[in-house]
N, C-alpha and C positions, 0 to 999 in steps of 0.2 A: 636200453637197444627198443625198436620197436615192429611191430608184425604189421605187414601190409598185403594188400593182396591185387592184382593189374586184370584188372577184365579188358582181355584183347592185349594180350603182352607181346606180341609176335611183330609188333609194328617195326619202324626204323627208330624210334625217337624211344617210345615204351620201351623197349628190352633194353635200351643202352640204359635208361632211368633205373629200372629195375635192375642192372648188372651193377650200376654204381652205388645204389642203396645195399645190397646184398655186399659189396665191395669194405662199407662202411661199416659192416657188420648187423645191420637189422635183418630179420627174418621176412624174407618173401618168396609168397606163390603167385601164382597167376593159370589163367587160362587163356584158350584161343579156338579156335574152330579150324584154324590151320597156318603155320609157321611154317616160311620158306629160309631159306640160306640169305644171310649168313647167320639170322636171327639164330635158327636150330641149332649149330652150332655152338653157337657162342652162350646160350641160357644151356645147354644140355653142360658144357665144360663147367660152367657155374654150378650146377646142380640143381638148378631151377625150370627146367623144362617139363612142362605137364605131362605127366603120363601118358592123358589120353587125350585127344584133341574134342571139344567140346564144350557144352557150360553145365557147368555143375554146383546147383543149389546151396549143395551140403559141403563146399569149400567157405562158403559162406558162415562166418559163427563170430560169438560174443570176443571173441577173445583179439580180434583186429583193429588193428589199434585206425586204420581207414584202408578206406577203396579207392585207386588211381584208375578212372574211368578212359579207354582209349576213343578215339573218333571212328573204329570200326566197330564198336557195339550198337546196337539199336535201345530202343528207346525199352522193347518189352524184354531184352535180356532178361531172364529167371535169376542170373547171378546178382544184377543189379536189383529186382525187384525183389531179392530177398536182403539185400544189403537195406532196402530202404525200411524193411519190414521191422530188422534190427535195431533202425538209427546209428548205424554204424556210417561214421563221417566218410562222404563221398566227396572227391577231388577230381575236376580234371586235370590233363596235363600241366596247363600252364597256373593252374590255382595250387596245385602242389608244390610248385618250384617257387613260386612266390612267398606260400606258405614255410619252405628252406631260407629262403633267404631276407625275410621281412627284415635283419638288423643288418644287413650289407649295403653298400651303396649298388642301385640296380641300374645297368647300361644297357637298355636297348636295341638293339641294329634294327631297323625296320626298313621297306620300301618294294617295288615291284621287282627290282633287281641290283645283283650286289651286294647281297647280306652276307651271304657266305665268305665271300670275298672279305669282307670287311670286316666279318667277324673272326675269320682267319691272321688275316693282318695283326689284328690287336692282341690276340691270341699268342702268336709268334712272339711279337715283340715284347709284350710282357714277360715272357716267358723267358727271354732272350735276357734281360732286365733284372732276373730274380723277383718279381713283385709274384706275392701272392695273391690268387683270386682264383672262383667259383666260375664254372662254364655251361649256356647249352649250345650249341649249333646242329643245324641241319644236313651235315653230312659227313663222312668219315674224313678225319684231316692228319694227313704226314703229323706222327709226335704224340697223336694223345689216342688211348688206348681206346675211349671212350669218347661218346658226342654229349656227353653231361656229367658236371665235375663237381662235386658238391663235398665241401670242407670246412674249415672256421676260419678260411679267408673272407677278409673285410669288404671284398668286390664281388661280383658276380656281371660275366659280360654274355646277355642272353641275342643270340638270332631272333628276333619277334615276326612271326608270320600273322597276315590280317585274314586267315584261315579262319573256320567256326570253329570253337572249343572243344564240344564233345556235343552229344546226342540231348545233352541237356541244356545245354547254354548254346546261343544262336550267335553270340557274341564274337569279335575277333578275339584270339587268340593274344597278341598283343596287348586288348585293356588291361589284361590280369595282373603283370606287372608291375604295374605302378612306378614307373620309371624316376630316377633321381634325373638321369641322360640319357636322352634319345636321339639316335640319327637316321632322319630319312633320307634314303639316298635316289629315288625316283620313284615316279607313279606311271605307268604304262599298262592301258589293261591287257589281261589276261585272263585264262580261266571264265569262258564269259556264261559257262554251264553253272559256276559256285553265285559269279557277281554277274547276272543281265546288263544292270542299268550302271552305266560309267559314273555316271554323278555322285551315286551311293555307294560306290567301290571309293572315290576318291576322297567322299565323306567320312571313310572311316579314317583317313589318314589324319586330317584336319580334325578329326575329333580326336588323335591321339597325342599331335600336335598341341593341342589345347589344356591335355591331360598333363603340361609339363607343369612342376610347381615352382611357383614363388625363389626357392629354394635351387633350381634345377635350371640345368640347359639344353636346348634345344637346337641339334648341330643337324645342318641341311645343305645339300648341294645347290647351288646358287644357278648350276647352267638348264638343272632341271625347272622349265619352267613351270610348270605346274607346281612343284614344291615350293619355288619361290615366292608364287602370289600367294598360296595358303600362309606360311611362313610369315609373308611381309607383310597380310591385311587381317591376318585374323587377330582376336585380344590372345595372347599366350604372357602367364605373368612371369614365365619364367626367361633366363638372358638365351637370348639369339645368336648361334655364329654360323654364319657362312660359309660355303668354301667350292673353290673352285676344281679345277682342272689343275693339277700340279705341274708346274713349267718341268718341261724337259728337253732333250735332241734326243735323236736317232743317228747313231753315227756305228755305220759296217753289220746293219741288223741288232745293233745291241741297244739299249737305253739306256739315259744319264738325268737322273733328277738336276736341276738344276738349281743350286743352292747358297745360301750365304757361306757354306763350305768349301764351294767348287761346286762340280761334276762328280756324280754318285752315281756310280754303276748298279742295277736292279736285275731282276731278271724278267719282272714284271712289264707289260707292255702295250700300246693302245690306250686310249682317250679315256673310258669305261675304268679302266683299271689305275688311269691317274689319280680320275677322279675318288675312287675308292680309297686308295693310296692315302688321296690325301684327308677324307674327312675319317678314315683311321688314324689320321695325326691326331685331328682337332680333340679325339678321344682320350690319344694317350697323353696330350696336354693339359685335357681337363682331370684326368685323373694322377698328376702331379710330374708327369714325366717330363722332357727337357727334348726341342727339337734334336740336340745332338744326343741323344740317348735314341731316338727315333731310327734319326739317318744312320747308325750304328748297326742296328737292329735289322733295318729291312732288307739291307745289300743278302742277307743270306734265307730269305724268304720266296722260297720255288714257288708259290701260288696254292691254289688250294683246288681237291682232286675236281679233275673233270671240267676245270676252270683253264681253257691254254695250257690243258695239259700236255706239255711234251712228250710223245709214245717215241718217236725215235727221228733221230735226223743222219744226214751225210752232208757233204760238204757242202750239196748246190738245194739244200731241200728239208725241210723240216716236216714232221707230221704230228697233226695236232689233236684232239678230242674236245671237245668242249661240250657241255650242259644246255646251252643254246637251244631254247624253242619258241619263246615267244618274240614277235614280230622286233622288239627294239635290241634283246638280245641278239637274237639273229642279225641282224645291219650291224651292232656295234661291232660284234667279233670276226664278221667277214672284213669291215673296212679296217680291222687294227690289225691282221695279218696282211692284207695289200700294204698297208700303211706303212707298216716295218719292214717289207720284203718287194719295194716298188720293182725291181725288175724279173724279180722271179712270177715266172707261172702260179695262177692259184686256182687249184680244184679245191670246190664247197661242193659237202654233203650234206645235205638237212633230212634227217625222219621225220616228218608228220605223223606224230604219234598222242599227241595231248586230242582234247575233246574238242578245244578251239582251232586248233591247227587242222582237224578234220572237217569241220564245220563252216561249210559252202559261207553264208552270210558273214564269218569273220575271214575268212578269205583275202577279201579286198588289204588287210591291214597290213596285209605281207610284202604289197606293192614296192619295189625298187629294193627290197631289203638285200639280197644279192648282188646288189649291178654292180659292186669292186669283183668279183670273181669273174676269171677268167672261162671258167666252165662251171656251171651249175648245176647240181645233180639233187633230185628228191628221189626218196624212197616214202614211200607208205604201203602198207600192207593191208588187202582188203575184209580182212577178219576182223581187222583192229577197230577199221569203221563197224563192220555191223556191229560188234559188242555195245558200240559205243549209241546202236540204233539211227546211223547214221549214213547216207549214201554215198559210193563210193565217186572222188571227186575225180574226173578222166582228164587227159592229158593238157588237150585245150583250153578247161576250165583254168588249171594249175597256171599254165603260162599266161592265160588273161590275168590270175590274179596277181599272180607273181611281175609280171606284166614287164615280163622275160619269152620271147619268143623261141629263143634258142634252150629254152630248159630242156635237160633231158629226164626223165620220169621213169623208175622201176617200182613194180608192184610185188616184185618177186625177190627173198633176198638171195636167195643164190645168183640169180641174172646179174645183180648189181653187183655181188663177188666178181662173176665173170668178169663183169666189166672191168672193172678196178684194179685185178692184179694183171689183168692187159695192159693197161697201160704203160708209157714212157716217161719216168718222172725225172727227167733230165732238166735240171733249172727250174722247178715244181716245187712247191708246196701243196699239202694236203690236208682239209681240214674237215674231219669228220665229226657235226653236231644233231646230237640229240639228247631226250632226256629218257630213251628208250637203247634198244642194243641190236635195232635194226634188224630183230629176230634171229637174233646169236649168230650173226657175221665174224666170221673166222679171220680177227683183226688182228693177231698175231699172224700169221701166214700173211697177211697185207704189209703191214709192219715189216716183213721181212724183205718182202719184194719191191718196198720202198727202198728201203734202207741200200740195196744192191743193183738198184735201178742207174 
């Protein structure tokens, strides 16, 4: 077994990799300047929580087989400097994952949206069909203790994102995995503090597609015009497999896949989820499963956490939570819920939490994204904007940006809670969308009120 030290061990994906390596029997140590929950408790339970927070060069010694460097670490990190001086191999997270999976068939799921959902579907189906696999997914998903699984399995399913690799490597993470099979779900501009130039952002995905080897496969969503254009006009050596939205029908608020085997009930709904499902099926077919096996297993898939996650329901309404924050995700999620339950009132609440969503120049991208909601509500915390050194967007600016004159705007979490808790939710669905938590809004109390309405 080997000995590894993590610089910035507290991150969501970093601490999961540390736990996965410790579970395999490797010796693991780490450092960070702060570690929050749930990382802290999980590392402590495994016996690898740093005794003190901070950076300690004395932890770096020649007995280490490798350093795993987190994005949170700075270029002048004293432990990193010491590791360089000693000549210890330094890996970014994706480089290390590739290092551990060179002899496996590597499947990379990429795209501006849908990555976690598609990866989660594939993992569910493979496990249900008793296929051995390793994995890397960007969220905690039901039935899996860790976000990383490493073993002697012959394949690995990787949720590959386009963000920077490490302080030493400014390339996208997904370049490092050197895929055998790549899926690209869609390209939509977001995080323009990281990617200020949209053409450059599109180019990252074009390069990924062109990296598909002659023996490999590129699976792409033909419903996304940018993905379709790149996949069908660029020179790509591998096999190209397009996928559309899977045919389906809605009956009494329930979605059924239309298949050669008849109508198959599923828990998912909405065009984006039906695209994600079809893309996941194409991957499973490439891995040797049959359509019959996929359709058998998909019926028990409940969905990825915070992706149209059902919080509570009653006879005339459902309350959902969703991670949607980028314009394309927001629009797709609102439309999905309204079309699934066209006769119910839809109250949609969106927290502007990311740099892009709080930026005046980016705001026009949100035009018409909440049109399908009967009541559209925006929450933003002025403190969050100030931390990002952005001006606080006023109500009129937001109404103009969303092109919705009846938009309700809240800037205090308690005021938002008081408003939502006072409402009557008869014949109503409530959709809570955010990559944050509305500054600790009491969701359980709101769930209780919703169910009792």
